[in-house]
C-alpha positions in Angstrom: -72.0 59.0 62.7 -71.2 60.4 58.9 -67.6 60.8 59.9 -67.1 57.3 61.1 -68.5 56.3 57.6 -66.2 58.2 55.7 -63.1 56.9 57.6 -64.3 53.0 56.8 -64.6 54.2 52.9 -61.6 55.8 52.6 -59.6 52.8 54.7 -61.6 50.4 52.4 -60.3 52.5 49.1 -56.8 52.6 50.3 -57.1 48.5 50.6 -58.1 48.2 47.2 -56.1 50.3 45.4 -52.9 48.5 47.6 -54.3 45.3 46.1 -54.5 46.3 42.6 -50.7 47.7 41.8 -48.9 46.0 39.3 -45.8 43.5 39.8 -42.6 44.0 39.2 -41.3 43.8 35.7 -39.3 39.9 35.2 -35.7 40.2 33.7 -35.1 39.3 30.0 -33.6 35.8 29.3 -29.7 35.4 28.8 -28.7 35.1 25.7 -28.1 31.6 24.6 -24.1 29.9 25.1 -22.4 29.1 21.6 -19.2 27.7 20.9 -17.2 29.7 18.0 -13.9 28.9 16.0 -11.8 31.1 14.1 -11.3 29.5 10.7 -7.6 28.0 10.1 -5.7 29.1 6.8 -2.8 27.1 5.6 -2.2 25.6 2.0 -4.5 22.9 1.4 -3.9 19.6 -1.3 -6.4 19.2 -3.9 -7.2 15.4 -4.0 -8.4 13.9 -6.9 -10.3 10.2 -6.9 -10.5 8.5 -10.7 -12.4 5.2 -11.0 -10.3 2.6 -13.0 -9.4 -1.1 -13.7 -6.2 -2.9 -12.9 -4.7 -4.9 -16.0 -1.7 -7.2 -16.1 2.0 -5.2 -17.2 2.1 -8.2 -19.6 -0.8 -10.5 -20.4 0.4 -13.4 -22.4 -1.7 -15.5 -24.3 -0.5 -19.5 -25.0 -1.4 -20.9 -28.2 -1.1 -24.3 -29.5 1.9 -24.2 -32.6 1.2 -27.5 -33.9 -1.6 -29.8 -34.6 -2.4 -32.7 -32.0 -3.8 -34.3 -29.6 -3.4 -32.6 -25.9 -1.5 -35.3 -23.6 -1.3 -33.1 -20.7 -1.9 -30.5 -18.6 0.5 -29.8 -16.0 -0.7 -26.8 -13.8 -3.1 -25.7 -11.3 -5.9 -23.2 -12.5 -5.2 -19.6 -10.9 -1.7 -20.2 -9.2 1.4 -18.4 -9.9 3.9 -20.3 -12.1 7.6 -19.5 -13.1 9.5 -18.9 -16.5 10.1 -21.8 -18.1 7.5 -24.2 -16.1 6.0 -26.9 -18.3 2.5 -26.0 -18.8 1.4 -28.3 -21.6 2.2 -31.4 -23.4 0.7 -32.4 -26.8 1.5 -36.1 -28.1 4.9 -36.0 -29.5 4.8 -39.4 -31.3 3.9 -38.2 -34.7 6.1 -35.5 -34.6 8.9 -38.1 -33.3 8.3 -40.1 -36.6 8.3 -36.9 -38.7 11.8 -35.9 -37.4 13.2 -39.6 -37.9 12.2 -39.9 -41.5 13.5 -36.2 -42.1 17.0 -37.3 -40.7 16.8 -40.8 -42.7 16.2 -38.4 -46.1 18.9 -36.4 -44.8 21.3 -39.1 -44.6 20.5 -40.2 -47.9 21.3 -37.1 -49.5 24.7 -36.6 -47.6 25.5 -39.7 -48.9 24.6 -38.7 -52.5 26.7 -35.4 -52.0 30.0 -37.3 -50.7 29.6 -39.7 -53.9 29.1 -36.7 -56.4 32.0 -35.0 -54.4 34.6 -37.8 -55.1 33.5 -37.9 -58.2 34.5 -34.5 -59.3 37.5 -35.1 -57.2 38.4 -38.8 -59.5 37.2 -37.0 -62.9 39.1 -33.7 -62.3 42.5 -34.6 -63.1 41.5 -37.2 -65.9 39.7 -34.3 -67.5 43.4 -32.2 -67.6 45.1 -35.5 -69.0 41.7 -35.7 -71.4 41.4 -39.4 -70.0 37.8 -38.7 -70.0 35.8 -36.0 -71.7 34.7 -32.5 -70.2 31.2 -33.3 -70.5 31.6 -36.3 -67.9 33.3 -33.6 -65.5 30.6 -31.2 -66.2 28.0 -33.7 -65.2 29.8 -34.8 -62.2 30.1 -31.4 -60.9 26.5 -30.3 -61.6 25.2 -33.7 -59.8 27.6 -32.5 -56.6 25.8 -29.0 -56.7 22.7 -30.5 -57.0 23.3 -32.6 -53.8 24.6 -30.0 -52.0 21.2 -27.9 -52.6 19.3 -31.1 -51.3 21.5 -31.2 -48.3 21.0 -27.9 -47.1 16.9 -28.3 -47.9 17.1 -31.3 -46.0 18.7 -29.6 -43.0 16.1 -27.0 -43.3 13.2 -29.9 -43.2 15.2 -31.4 -40.0 15.4 -28.5 -38.5 11.6 -27.5 -38.7 10.5 -30.9 -37.7 12.9 -30.4 -34.5 10.9 -27.2 -33.8 7.5 -28.8 -34.3 8.6 -31.4 -31.9 10.0 -28.6 -29.3 6.5 -27.0 -29.7 4.6 -30.4 -28.4 6.2 -29.4 -25.1 4.4 -25.5 -24.3 6.2 -23.9 -21.3 5.8 -20.7 -19.3 7.4 -17.8 -21.0 7.2 -15.6 -18.0 6.8 -15.8 -14.1 3.1 -14.7 -13.7 -0.5 -15.7 -12.7 -2.2 -18.5 -15.0 -5.3 -18.4 -15.6 -7.8 -21.2 -16.3 -7.2 -23.8 -19.1 -9.3 -23.5 -22.2 -8.6 -27.2 -23.3 -8.2 -30.2 -21.7 -6.7 -33.6 -22.2 -7.4 -35.7 -25.0 -8.8 -32.1 -27.0 -7.3 -31.7 -30.7 -5.7 -28.5 -30.6 -3.9 -26.6 -33.5 -6.4 -27.8 -36.3 -6.6 -24.9 -39.1 -5.5 -22.0 -36.3 -3.3 -21.8 -33.4 -5.8 -22.6 -30.4 -5.7 -20.4 -27.3 -4.9 -22.8 -24.1 -4.8 -20.1 -21.6 -3.7 -16.6 -20.8 -0.5 -15.9 -18.0 -0.6 -12.4 -16.8 2.4 -10.6 -15.1 0.9 -8.7 -11.9 3.8 -7.4 -10.1 4.0 -5.1 -11.0 0.2 -4.1 -11.8 -0.9 -1.6 -14.3 -4.1 0.3 -13.3 -5.9 2.3 -16.0 -8.3 5.1 -15.3 -9.8 7.7 -17.2 -9.4 11.9 -16.8 -11.3 14.7 -17.8 -9.8 16.8 -20.3 -10.0 19.8 -17.9 -8.2 17.9 -14.9 -5.5 16.6 -17.2 -4.9 20.0 -18.6 -4.5 21.1 -14.9 -2.1 18.7 -14.3 -0.2 19.2 -17.1 0.3 22.9 -16.9 1.1 22.1 -12.7 3.8 19.7 -14.3 5.2 22.4 -16.7 5.7 25.3 -14.3 7.3 22.7 -11.4 9.8 21.6 -14.2 10.4 25.0 -15.1 10.9 26.0 -11.1 12.8 23.3 -10.7 11.1 21.7 -7.9 9.5 18.9 -10.2 9.0 15.3 -8.8 6.6 12.3 -9.3 3.3 12.6 -7.9 2.8 9.5 -5.5 -0.4 7.8 -6.3 -2.5 5.7 -3.7 -4.7 2.9 -4.7 -8.2 2.3 -2.8 -9.5 -1.3 -3.1 -12.8 -2.1 -3.7 -13.5 -2.9 0.2 -12.4 0.6 1.0 -8.5 -0.4 2.0 -5.3 1.4 0.6 -2.8 -0.6 -1.6 0.3 -0.8 0.4 2.3 0.2 -2.1 2.3 3.9 -3.7 2.4 3.9 -7.7 3.6 6.0 -10.3 2.3 7.6 -13.8 3.0 5.5 -16.6 1.7 6.5 -19.4 -0.9 8.9 -21.0 -2.7 7.8 -23.9 -1.9 9.6 -27.1 -5.6 10.7 -28.0 -8.9 12.0 -26.0 -11.5 9.2 -26.4 -14.3 11.5 -28.2 -17.3 9.2 -27.0 -16.7 10.0 -22.9 -14.3 13.0 -23.3 -11.3 11.4 -21.1 -8.2 10.5 -21.7 -6.8 7.3 -20.5 -4.1 7.2 -18.1 -2.1 3.9 -17.1 -0.5 3.6 -13.7 2.0 0.9 -12.3 1.7 -0.2 -8.8 4.0 -2.5 -7.3 2.2 -5.7 -6.3 4.6 -8.0 -4.3 1.8 -9.8 -2.4 -0.1 -10.7 -5.5 -3.5 -9.1 -3.9 -4.4 -6.8 -7.1 -5.8 -8.9 -9.9 -6.6 -7.9 -13.3 -9.9 -7.3 -13.6 -10.4 -5.5 -10.3 -12.0 -2.1 -9.8 -10.6 0.7 -7.8 -10.3 4.4 -7.1 -6.7 6.2 -7.4 -6.0 9.3 -5.2 -3.6 11.6 -5.6 -2.8 15.3 -4.9 -3.9 17.2 -8.2 -3.0 20.7 -6.9 -2.7 23.2 -3.7 -5.0 25.7 -2.6 -2.7 28.6 -1.4 -4.1 30.2 1.9 -6.8 28.1 2.2 -9.6 28.7 5.0 -11.2 25.7 6.6 -13.6 25.4 9.4 -14.9 22.0 11.1 -17.2 20.0 9.0 -20.0 20.0 12.0 -20.1 23.5 11.3 -21.0 23.4 7.9 -24.9 22.9 7.1 -26.3 21.3 4.1 -30.0 21.5 2.6 -30.6 20.4 -1.0 -27.2 20.8 -1.9 -26.8 24.7 -0.6 -24.2 25.0 2.0 -24.4 27.8 5.0 -22.4 28.6 7.9 -23.8 30.7 11.2 -21.1 33.6 11.8 -21.1 35.9 15.1 -20.5 39.5 14.4 -18.5 41.9 16.8 -22.0 42.6 18.1 -22.5 39.3 19.3 -25.1 39.1 16.5 -25.8 35.6 14.3 -26.1 35.8 10.7 -26.5 32.9 8.2 -24.5 33.1 5.0 -24.3 30.5 1.9 -21.0 29.6 1.1 -19.4 27.3 -1.5 -17.4 24.2 -0.3 -14.3 23.0 -1.4 -12.8 19.7 -0.3 -12.6 17.6 3.0 -9.4 17.5 4.6 -9.9 15.2 7.5 -12.4 16.7 9.9 -12.2 19.9 8.1 -14.0 21.7 5.3 -12.7 23.9 2.9 -14.6 27.2 2.3 -14.2 28.5 -1.0 -16.4 31.5 -0.8 -18.5 33.2 1.8 -16.5 33.5 4.8 -13.1 35.7 5.5 -10.1 35.1 7.9 -10.9 35.8 11.5 -14.5 35.7 11.6 -16.2 33.5 14.1 -18.1 30.4 13.3 -20.5 28.8 15.1 -19.8 24.8 15.5 -22.0 24.0 18.5 -25.7 25.7 19.5 -26.5 25.8 16.1 -29.9 24.7 16.8 -30.5 27.5 19.7 -30.3 30.4 17.3 -31.9 32.4 14.5 -30.7 35.3 12.2 -30.2 38.4 14.1 -30.3 36.5 17.8 -27.5 37.8 20.3 -25.2 35.2 21.7 -23.1 34.5 24.1 -20.0 33.3 22.0 -17.3 30.8 23.6 -14.2 29.9 22.0 -14.2 26.1 21.1 -11.7 23.5 21.0 -9.0 24.5 18.6 -8.9 23.9 14.9 -6.7 21.2 13.4 
C-alpha cells in the first residue's frame, strides 16, 4: 500500500515540474530600415538677393515756360507717348499779338536804319567837297550806328517773342510713359514759377536701385578684381524677381555704384539696368534682384528633407560604420534647388539618413539602404 502511494506522489511531482518549465526566449526585433544618401560634393554658386525699387532710366518733368491759360491737354494719362508728340497747348493769342508788335517795331527801326544809311552815303562825298559841314556827316553816322543797334535789339525781341509763342505748344521731349496731369484746361500756369505739368519716364530700359551691405560689396569687388587679374572676368547676369514672384524675362547688368556708403544704413547704393520692352516694370515697383555673388568650392550638399530644424538649430542623422545612428548639429549654407549646403558638421562619404528619421534615436542600430541618387 505504501509503495503504491509513493509511486503516485512521484508521478504527481513529475507532472507538476513538467508544467512549470520556462517558455523559450523571444527573438530580438530586427533593426529599423532607413534610407541613406552620400553627400554630393561640387562647386556651388552663392546667390545673393537684394530688395530694391524701380525707377525710370530718365524722368523728365514738363513745366510751363510761359504764363498763360491752359487751352488743351492732348494726351491720355498713363500711356506711352512719342518724342515730339503734342501734350499741352497754352492760349497763344497774347503771344501772337506780342510777336506781331515786336515785328512792327523791328520794321520801324529797319526803316530808320535805311534812312540814316542813305544819309551817310549821300553826305560823305559832299563833306569831302566841303559842301556840308563835317558835323552834319558825323551826326548822320551816329544816327546810322544807333539805328543799327536798335535793329539788332529789336531782332532779339522778335526772336524772344517767337520763342515764347513756341512755348505755348508743349511737346514730349522723349519716348516714354506719361504720368497724370497736374493741371486741367482753363488753369493759369507759369505765373511766378514754371508750373509742373506732368512727368514722363523712360522705362525701356528701366533702372533698379538696391542697397548692398559693406561686407558683401567688398566680397563682390575683390572677386571682380581677382577675375580681372586672371583674365576671366565677365559681367554678372542679374535676375529681377517681381512682386508676384515671377522672374523678369530679361537679364540685367550692374550700371552704377554710388560713390559713398550711407552712414545711416551702412549700405552702398547700386543701380542696375534691365531691358523692359514690354513696359511691364513701372517706376516705383518693388522687387528683388538675384545674382551669383560667389562660388563655394567643393561644397557638400544633402537633400533638404535630411535636415531637421528646431529653434534655428539644424541637425542631421548620420549612420556610422557599425550601423549606429548619431545626431549632429550642423551649420547650413545656401539652398540649391532641393539640396542644402552643409558648411560644418559633415564629412565626404558619410551616410546621411533621408527617410525613417522618426523611427530612430541616438545610438540606435539601423539597417541602412541607399535612397535615390542626390542630384
